[in-house]
PAZAPA-4460 file (N, C-alpha, C; in steps of 0.05 Angstrom, whole numbers, plus 32768, in hexadecimal, padded with zeros to 4 digits):
% residues 204
    n_x    n_y    n_z   ca_x   ca_y   ca_z    c_x    c_y    c_z   seq   type   mol
   80C0   8051   7ACB   80B3   803C   7ADD   80B4   8047   7AF9     1      M     A
   809D   8048   7B07   8099   8053   7B22   80A9   8042   7B36     2      P     A
   80B4   804E   7B49   80C4   803F   7B5E   80B0   8033   7B71     3      F     A
   80B2   8019   7B75   80A0   800B   7B88   80B0   8000   7B9F     4      I     A
   80AA   8005   7BB6   80B9   7FFC   7BCE   80B6   7FDF   7BD0     5      K     A
   80CC   7FD2   7BD7   80CC   7FB5   7BDB   80BB   7FAE   7BF3     6      S     A
   80B2   7F95   7BF3   80A3   7F8A   7C0B   80B3   7F8C   7C24     7      K     A
   80CD   7F85   7C21   80DF   7F87   7C37   80DF   7FA4   7C44     8      L     A
   80E2   7FB7   7C32   80E3   7FD3   7C3A   80C8   7FDB   7C49     9      T     A
   80B2   7FD2   7C3E   8098   7FD9   7C49   8094   7FCC   7C64    10      Q     A
   809F   7FB4   7C67   809E   7FA7   7C82   80B0   7FB4   7C97    11      E     A
   80C7   7FBE   7C8E   80DB   7FC8   7CA0   80D2   7FE4   7CAA    12      A     A
   80C2   7FF3   7C9A   80BB   800D   7CA3   80AB   800F   7CBD    13      A     A
   8096   7FFE   7CC0   8088   7FFE   7CDA   809A   7FF7   7CF1    14      P     A
   80AD   7FE4   7CEC   80BF   7FDB   7D02   80CF   7FF2   7D0B    15      Q     A
   80DB   7FFF   7CF7   80EC   8017   7CFC   80DC   802C   7D0B    16      A     A
   80C4   8030   7D02   80B2   8044   7D0F   80AF   803D   7D2C    17      S     A
   80A9   8022   7D30   80A4   8019   7D4C   80BD   801D   7D5C    18      G     A
   80D4   8016   7D52   80ED   8019   7D61   80F2   8037   7D68    19      A     A
   80EC   8049   7D55   80F0   8066   7D5B   80DC   806F   7D71    20      S     A
   80C4   8064   7D71   80B1   806D   7D84   80B8   8061   7DA1    21      Q     A
   80C3   8049   7DA1   80CE   803E   7DBA   80E4   8051   7DC5    22      I     A
   80F5   8058   7DB4   810D   8069   7DBC   8101   8084   7DC6    23      A     A
   80EC   808D   7DBB   80E1   80A6   7DC2   80D5   80A6   7DDD    24      A     A
   80D0   808E   7DE9   80C5   808C   7E04   80D8   8098   7E18    25      L     A
   80F1   8099   7E12   8105   80A4   7E24   810E   80C0   7E1D    26      S     A
   80FE   80CD   7E0C   8106   80E7   7E03   8103   80FB   7E1B    27      S     A
   8112   8110   7E1D   810E   8123   7E32   80F7   8136   7E2D    28      P     A
   80EB   8135   7E15   80D5   8145   7E0E   80BA   8136   7E15    29      D     A
   80AA   8144   7E25   8091   8137   7E30   807E   8130   7E18    30      V     A
   807B   8143   7E05   8069   813D   7DEF   8071   8126   7DDE    31      D     A
   808B   8124   7DDC   8097   810D   7DCC   8092   80F4   7DD9    32      T     A
   8094   80F1   7DF2   808F   80D8   7E01   8071   80D2   7E00    33      R     A
   8060   80E6   7E01   8044   80E3   7E02   803B   80D6   7DE6    34      W     A
   8046   80E4   7DD0   803D   80DA   7DB6   8048   80BE   7DB2    35      R     A
   8060   80B8   7DBC   806B   809E   7DB8   805A   8089   7DC5    36      A     A
   8051   808E   7DDE   8042   807C   7DEC   8027   8077   7DDF    37      A     A
   801C   808C   7DD6   8001   8089   7DC6   8004   8079   7DAC    38      R     A
   801B   807B   7DA0   801F   806B   7D86   8024   804F   7D8B    39      A     A
   802E   8047   7DA2   8037   802D   7DA8   8020   8019   7DB2    40      L     A
   8009   8024   7DB7   7FF3   8013   7DC0   7FEE   7FFD   7DAD    41      G     A
   7FEC   7FE4   7DB6   7FE7   7FCD   7DA5   8000   7FC0   7D9A    42      G     A
   8017   7FCC   7DA1   8030   7FC1   7D96   803D   7FAF   7DAC    43      N     A
   8039   7F94   7DA8   8044   7F83   7DBC   8061   7F84   7DC1    44      Q     A
   8071   7F8B   7DAC   808D   7F8C   7DAF   8096   7FA6   7DBE    45      E     A
   8083   7FB6   7DC4   8089   7FD0   7DD4   8083   7FCD   7DF1    46      A     A
   8077   7FB8   7DFA   806D   7FB5   7E15   8083   7FB8   7E29    47      V     A
   8099   7FAB   7E25   80AF   7FAD   7E38   80B8   7FCA   7E39    48      A     A
   80BC   7FD7   7E24   80C3   7FF4   7E24   80AF   8005   7E32    49      A     A
   8095   8000   7E2D   8080   800F   7E3B   8080   800B   7E59    50      L     A
   8086   7FF2   7E61   8087   7FEB   7E7D   809F   7FFA   7E8A    51      A     A
   80B5   7FFB   7E7D   80CC   8009   7E87   80C6   8027   7E89    52      T     A
   80BB   8032   7E73   80B3   804F   7E73   809F   8056   7E89    53      A     A
   808C   8044   7E8E   8079   804A   7EA2   8084   804C   7EBE    54      L     A
   8098   803B   7EC3   80A5   803A   7EDD   80B5   8055   7EE3    55      A     A
   80BF   8062   7ECE   80CD   807A   7ED2   80BF   8095   7ECD    56      G     A
   80A7   8091   7EC1   8098   80AA   7EB9   808B   80B7   7ECE    57      E     A
   808D   80D2   7ED0   8082   80E2   7EE5   806C   80F5   7EDC    58      R     A
   806A   80F9   7EC2   8055   810C   7EB8   803B   80FD   7EB3    59      V     A
   8025   8105   7EC1   800C   80F7   7EC2   8001   80F0   7EA7    60      P     A
   8003   8102   7E93   7FF5   80FD   7E79   8006   80E9   7E69    61      R     A
   801F   80E9   7E6D   8030   80D5   7E60   802C   80B9   7E6B    62      V     A
   802A   80B8   7E86   8024   809F   7E95   800C   8093   7E8A    63      R     A
   7FF6   80A5   7E87   7FDC   809B   7E7F   7FDE   8090   7E63    64      Q     A
   7FED   809E   7E52   7FF1   8095   7E37   7FFD   807A   7E36    65      A     A
   8010   8075   7E47   801F   805C   7E48   800C   8047   7E50    66      I     A
   7FFC   804C   7E66   7FE9   8039   7E70   7FD4   8032   7E5A    67      I     A
   7FCB   8046   7E4C   7FB8   8041   7E36   7FC4   802F   7E21    68      T     A
   7FDD   8033   7E1B   7FEA   8023   7E07   7FEB   8006   7E0F    69      A     A
   7FF0   8002   7E2A   7FF3   7FE7   7E34   7FD7   7FDA   7E33    70      L     A
   7FC3   7FE9   7E39   7FA7   7FDE   7E3A   7FA0   7FD7   7E1C    71      V     A
   7FA8   7FE8   7E09   7FA0   7FE2   7DED   7FAF   7FC8   7DE3    72      R     A
   7FC7   7FC2   7DEF   7FD4   7FAA   7DE7   7FC6   7F93   7DF5    73      T     A
   7FC3   7F94   7E0F   7FB3   7F82   7E1E   7FBD   7F66   7E20    74      G     A
   7FD5   7F5F   7E1B   7FDF   7F44   7E1D   7FE9   7F40   7E3A    75      D     A
   7FF3   7F27   7E3F   7FFC   7F1F   7E5A   8013   7F32   7E63    76      D     A
   8024   7F39   7E51   803A   7F4A   7E59   8031   7F66   7E60    77      A     A
   801C   7F70   7E52   8010   7F8B   7E5A   8004   7F89   7E75    78      S     A
   7FF6   7F75   7E7A   7FE9   7F71   7E96   7FFF   7F70   7EAB    79      V     A
   8012   7F5F   7EA5   8028   7F5D   7EB9   8037   7F77   7EBF    80      A     A
   8038   7F89   7EAB   8043   7FA4   7EAD   8035   7FB4   7EBF    81      A     A
   801A   7FB1   7EC0   8008   7FC3   7ED0   8003   7FB7   7EED    82      L     A
   8007   7F9F   7EF1   8000   7F93   7F0C   8011   7F9D   7F22    83      L     A
   802B   7FA2   7F1E   803B   7FAD   7F36   802F   7FC7   7F41    84      P     A
   8020   7FD6   7F33   8016   7FEF   7F3B   8000   7FEB   7F4F    85      Y     A
   7FF5   7FD4   7F51   7FE1   7FCE   7F67   7FEE   7FD1   7F82    86      L     A
   8008   7FCE   7F84   8018   7FD2   7F9C   8023   7FEC   7FA1    87      R     A
   801E   7FFF   7F8F   802A   8019   7F8F   801F   8028   7FAA    88      S     A
   8030   8037   7FB5   8029   8049   7FCD   801B   8062   7FC3    89      Q     A
   801C   8066   7FAA   800D   807E   7F9D   7FF1   8076   7F96    90      D     A
   7FDE   8083   7FA3   7FC2   807D   7F9E   7FB9   8080   7F80    91      A     A
   7FC5   8096   7F74   7FBE   809A   7F59   7FC8   8084   7F47    92      G     A
   7FE0   807A   7F4C   7FEB   8064   7F3C   7FDA   804B   7F40    93      Q     A
   7FD2   8044   7F58   7FC1   802F   7F5D   7FA7   8030   7F4E    94      R     A
   7F9A   8047   7F4F   7F80   804C   7F43   7F83   8048   7F24    95      S     A
   7F98   8053   7F19   7F9D   8052   7EFC   7FA0   8035   7EF4    96      A     A
   7FAF   8025   7F03   7FB3   800A   7EFE   7F9A   7FF9   7EFF    97      A     A
   7F89   7FFE   7F13   7F71   7FF1   7F17   7F5D   7FF6   7EFF    98      I     A
   7F5B   8010   7EF7   7F4A   8017   7EE1   7F54   800A   7EC8    99      E     A
   7F6D   8009   7EC3   7F78   7FFD   7EAB   7F73   7FDF   7EAB   100      A     A
   7F79   7FD1   7EC1   7F76   7FB5   7EC2   7F57   7FAB   7EC1   101      L     A
   7F47   7FBE   7ECB   7F29   7FB7   7EC8   7F21   7FB6   7EAB   102      Q     A
   7F2F   7FC4   7E9A   7F2A   7FC3   7E7E   7F32   7FA9   7E6F   103      E     A
   7F41   7F99   7E7E   7F4D   7F81   7E73   7F44   7F68   7E82   104      L     A
   7F2A   7F64   7E86   7F22   7F4D   7E97   7F2C   7F32   7E8D   105      P     A
   7F2E   7F2E   7E72   7F38   7F14   7E68   7F56   7F13   7E6C   106      E     A
   7F63   7F2A   7E6B   7F80   7F2A   7E6F   7F89   7F26   7E89   107      G     A
   7F7B   7F2F   7E9E   7F83   7F2B   7EBA   7F78   7F11   7EC5   108      I     A
   7F67   7F04   7EB9   7F5A   7EEB   7EC4   7F70   7ED8   7ECC   109      L     A
   7F86   7ED1   7EBB   7F9A   7EBE   7EC3   7FA9   7EC6   7EDD   110      P     A
   7FA8   7EE1   7EE4   7FB8   7EEA   7EFA   7FA7   7EEC   7F14   111      F     A
   7F8D   7EE7   7F12   7F7C   7EEE   7F28   7F80   7EDA   7F40   112      M     A
   7F85   7EC1   7F3B   7F88   7EAF   7F52   7F9F   7EB7   7F64   113      T     A
   7FB5   7EC0   7F57   7FCC   7EC7   7F68   7FC7   7EE1   7F74   114      S     A
   7FBA   7EF3   7F67   7FB3   7F0D   7F73   7FA0   7F0B   7F8C   115      L     A
   7F8E   7EF9   7F89   7F7A   7EF7   7F9E   7F85   7EE7   7FB6   116      L     A
   7F9C   7EDA   7FB3   7FAA   7ECD   7FC9   7FC3   7EDA   7FD0   117      S     A
   7FC7   7EF3   7FC6   7FE0   7F02   7FCD   7FE3   7F05   7FEB   118      D     A
   7FFC   7F07   7FF5   8002   7F09   8011   7FF9   7F25   801B   119      S     A
   7FF7   7F39   8009   7FF1   7F54   8010   7FD1   7F58   800F   120      D     A
   7FC5   7F5E   8025   7FA9   7F61   8026   7F9E   7F77   8014   121      S     A
   7FAE   7F8C   8011   7FA6   7FA2   7FFF   7FA5   7F99   7FE3   122      D     A
   7FB8   7F87   7FDB   7FB5   7F7D   7FBE   7F9E   7F6B   7FBB   123      V     A
   7F98   7F5B   7FCF   7F80   7F4A   7FCE   7F66   7F5C   7FCC   124      R     A
   7F67   7F71   7FDB   7F4E   7F82   7FDA   7F4B   7F8F   7FBE   125      L     A
   7F61   7F97   7FB3   7F60   7FA3   7F98   7F5A   7F8F   7F82   126      L     A
   7F63   7F76   7F87   7F5D   7F60   7F74   7F3F   7F5A   7F73   127      A     A
   7F33   7F5C   7F8C   7F16   7F57   7F8E   7F07   7F6C   7F7C   128      A     A
   7F11   7F85   7F7E   7F05   7F9A   7F6D   7F09   7F95   7F4F   129      E     A
   7F1F   7F88   7F47   7F24   7F83   7F2B   7F12   7F6F   7F20   130      L     A
   7F04   7F5F   7F31   7EF2   7F4A   7F28   7ED7   7F56   7F1E   131      V     A
   7ED4   7F6F   7F24   7EB9   7F7B   7F1F   7EB0   7F7B   7F02   132      R     A
   7EC2   7F7C   7EF0   7EBC   7F7C   7ED4   7EBD   7F5F   7EC8   133      N     A
   7EBF   7F4B   7ED8   7EC0   7F2F   7ECD   7EA3   7F26   7EC9   134      F     A
   7E9F   7F11   7EB8   7E85   7F04   7EB6   7E7D   7EF9   7ED2   135      P     A
   7E64   7EF9   7ED7   7E5A   7EF2   7EF3   7E63   7ED7   7EFC   136      A     A
   7E65   7EC4   7EEB   7E6D   7EA9   7EF2   7E8B   7EA8   7EFB   137      V     A
   7E9B   7EB6   7EED   7EB7   7EB6   7EF4   7EBA   7EC6   7F0E   138      H     A
   7EAE   7EDD   7F0F   7EB0   7EEF   7F27   7EA7   7EDF   7F40   139      A     A
   7E91   7ED2   7F3E   7E87   7EC4   7F55   7E99   7EAD   7F5E   140      T     A
   7EA3   7E9E   7F4B   7EB7   7E88   7F52   7ED1   7E94   7F60   141      R     A
   7EDB   7EA9   7F54   7EF3   7EB4   7F60   7EEF   7EC1   7F7B   142      L     A
   7EDA   7ECE   7F7E   7ED4   7EDD   7F97   7ECB   7EC9   7FAD   143      L     A
   7EBE   7EB4   7FA6   7EB7   7EA0   7FB9   7ED0   7E93   7FC4   144      C     A
   7EE2   7E8C   7FB2   7EFD   7E80   7FB9   7F0B   7E93   7FCD   145      G     A
   7F09   7EAD   7FC8   7F16   7EC0   7FDA   7F09   7EC0   7FF7   146      L     A
   7EED   7EC2   7FF6   7EDF   7EC2   8010   7EE3   7EAB   8021   147      L     A
   7EE8   7E93   8013   7EEB   7E7A   8023   7F04   7E7A   8033   148      E     A
   7F17   7E89   802C   7F32   7E87   803A   7F3B   7EA3   8045   149      Q     A
   7F2D   7EB9   803F   7F35   7ED4   8047   7F30   7ED8   8065   150      E     A
   7F43   7EE4   8073   7F42   7EEA   808F   7F41   7F08   8095   151      Q     A
   7F43   7F18   8080   7F43   7F36   8084   7F27   7F40   807D   152      H     A
   7F1B   7F4D   8091   7EFE   7F56   808E   7EFC   7F69   8076   153      A     A
   7F0E   7F7C   8072   7F0C   7F90   805D   7F0D   7F82   8042   154      N     A
   7F1D   7F6E   803E   7F20   7F60   8025   7F05   7F51   801E   155      V     A
   7EFC   7F44   8033   7EE0   7F37   8030   7ECB   7F4B   8029   156      C     A
   7ECC   7F62   8035   7EB8   7F76   802F   7EB9   7F7F   8012   157      A     A
   7ED3   7F81   8007   7ED6   7F88   7FEB   7ECA   7F74   7FDA   158      A     A
   7ECE   7F5A   7FE0   7EC4   7F44   7FCF   7EA6   7F43   7FD2   159      A     A
   7E9C   7F48   7FE9   7E7E   7F47   7FEE   7E71   7F5D   7FDE   160      V     A
   7E7E   7F74   7FDD   7E73   7F8A   7FCE   7E70   7F84   7FB1   161      D     A
   7E86   7F78   7FA4   7E84   7F71   7F88   7E6F   7F5B   7F84   162      V     A
   7E6D   7F48   7F96   7E59   7F33   7F92   7E3E   7F3D   7F93   163      L     A
   7E39   7F53   7FA2   7E1F   7F5F   7FA5   7E16   7F6A   7F8B   164      A     A
   7E2A   7F72   7F79   7E25   7F7E   7F60   7E22   7F69   7F4B   165      E     A
   7E35   7F56   7F4A   7E34   7F44   7F32   7E34   7F26   7F3A   166      I     A
   7E32   7F20   7F54   7E33   7F04   7F5C   7E1A   7EF3   7F54   167      G     A
   7E1C   7ED9   7F55   7E07   7EC7   7F50   7E00   7EB7   7F68   168      T     A
   7DEA   7EA9   7F69   7DE3   7E9C   7F82   7DF8   7E86   7F8B   169      P     A
   7E08   7E7E   7F79   7E1D   7E6C   7F82   7E2F   7E78   7F97   170      E     A
   7E2E   7E91   7F9C   7E3E   7E9E   7FB0   7E32   7E9B   7FCC   171      A     A
   7E18   7E93   7FCF   7E0B   7E94   7FE9   7E1A   7E83   7FFE   172      F     A
   7E23   7E6B   7FF9   7E31   7E5D   800E   7E4A   7E6D   8018   173      P     A
   7E5A   7E76   8007   7E71   7E85   800F   7E69   7E9F   801D   174      A     A
   7E55   7EAB   8015   7E4C   7EC4   8023   7E43   7EBE   803F   175      L     A
   7E34   7EA9   8042   7E29   7EA1   805D   7E41   7E99   806F   176      H     A
   7E53   7E89   8064   7E6B   7E83   8074   7E7A   7E9A   807C   177      A     A
   7E7D   7EAE   806B   7E8B   7EC6   8071   7E7E   7ED5   8087   178      C     A
   7E64   7ED8   8086   7E56   7EE5   809C   7E59   7ED7   80B6   179      A     A
   7E59   7EBD   80B6   7E5B   7EAE   80CF   7E77   7EB2   80DB   180      E     A
   7E8C   7EB1   80C9   7EA8   7EB4   80D1   7EAD   7ED0   80DD   181      R     A
   7E9E   7EE4   80D2   7EA2   7EFF   80DB   7E8A   7F0A   80EB   182      F     A
   7E7F   7EF7   80FA   7E66   7EFF   8109   7E6B   7F16   811C   183      A     A
   7E83   7F1A   8124   7E88   7F31   8136   7E90   7F4A   8128   184      G     A
   7E8B   7F4A   810D   7E91   7F63   80FD   7E79   7F6C   80EF   185      T     A
   7E68   7F7C   80FD   7E4E   7F81   80F5   7E4A   7F8D   80D7   186      P     A
   7E5F   7F9E   80CF   7E5D   7FAA   80B5   7E5F   7F93   809F   187      F     A
   7E6E   7F7F   80A4   7E71   7F6A   8090   7E5A   7F59   808F   188      L     A
   7E4E   7F51   80A5   7E35   7F42   80A6   7E1F   7F50   8097   189      S     A
   7E1D   7F6B   809C   7E09   7F7A   808E   7E0F   7F7A   8071   190      F     A
   7E27   7F7E   8068   7E2D   7F7D   804B   7E26   7F64   803F   191      A     A
   7E2B   7F4E   804C   7E24   7F33   8042   7E06   7F30   803E   192      V     A
   7DF7   7F3A   8052   7DDA   7F39   804F   7DCE   7F49   8037   193      S     A
   7DDB   7F60   8033   7DD4   7F71   801C   7DDB   7F62   8001   194      I     A
   7DF2   7F56   8000   7DFA   7F47   7FE9   7DE8   7F31   7FE1   195      A     A
   7DE0   7F22   7FF6   7DCF   7F0B   7FF1   7DB3   7F15   7FE7   196      I     A
   7DA9   7F2B   7FF4   7D90   7F35   7FEB   7D91   7F3F   7FCE   197      A     A
   7DA6   7F4C   7FC7   7DA9   7F57   7FAC   7DAA   7F41   7F97   198      R     A
   7DBB   7F2E   7F9D   7DBD   7F16   7F8B   7DA4   7F08   7F89   199      I     A
   7D95   7F04   7F9D   7D7B   7EF7   7F9E   7D67   7F07   7F8C   200      S     A
   7D67   7F21   7F8F   7D55   7F34   7F80   7D5C   7F31   7F62   201      D     A
   7D75   7F32   7F5C   7D7E   7F31   7F40   7D76   7F16   7F33   202      A     A
   7D77   7F01   7F43   7D70   7EE7   7F37   7D51   7EE5   7F33   203      K     A
   7D43   7EF2   7F47   7D26   7EF1   7F45   7D1B   7F03   7F2E   204      G     A
***
């Protein structure tokens, strides 16, 4: 009679494999860490370990593999693991975080209100860029809310730039108010006029 693995054994094998891959994230061997990160994409139980590994990883291709694994998982915990890198002093880390988060528009939506009202103007600016891949209705609502209260010209300019690409006519009042508030900032007034023209043309 052929030996048949029990259901319990069959279920335990993937768990053991996942545990060994999580352990491999701290291996001194670069290739081992890289393979482990690639294998853990989509594994929600590995998100905490991936976040910890990302914080300490210095090899670019392994970092990218970890980020890709988090994107493939795409849950709230994965988004939360990537958000701190919007504050990184390393431009490469910031760019990688933005690119990853832009692939998760539904995942980052619950975080956008707090990001767009963050005390750090650089974070608000990057948050405006994250909206670029949102559906037009959501993007317009979020960026209009930002424009209505934002006092930093560069952050407003980032929001206006995104609205010029994907905004709807509902943005017109907020855009006009922004231009009036920054009447002494020619580049922003010009950007608003361009955005309004592009949105009008798209609607027409």
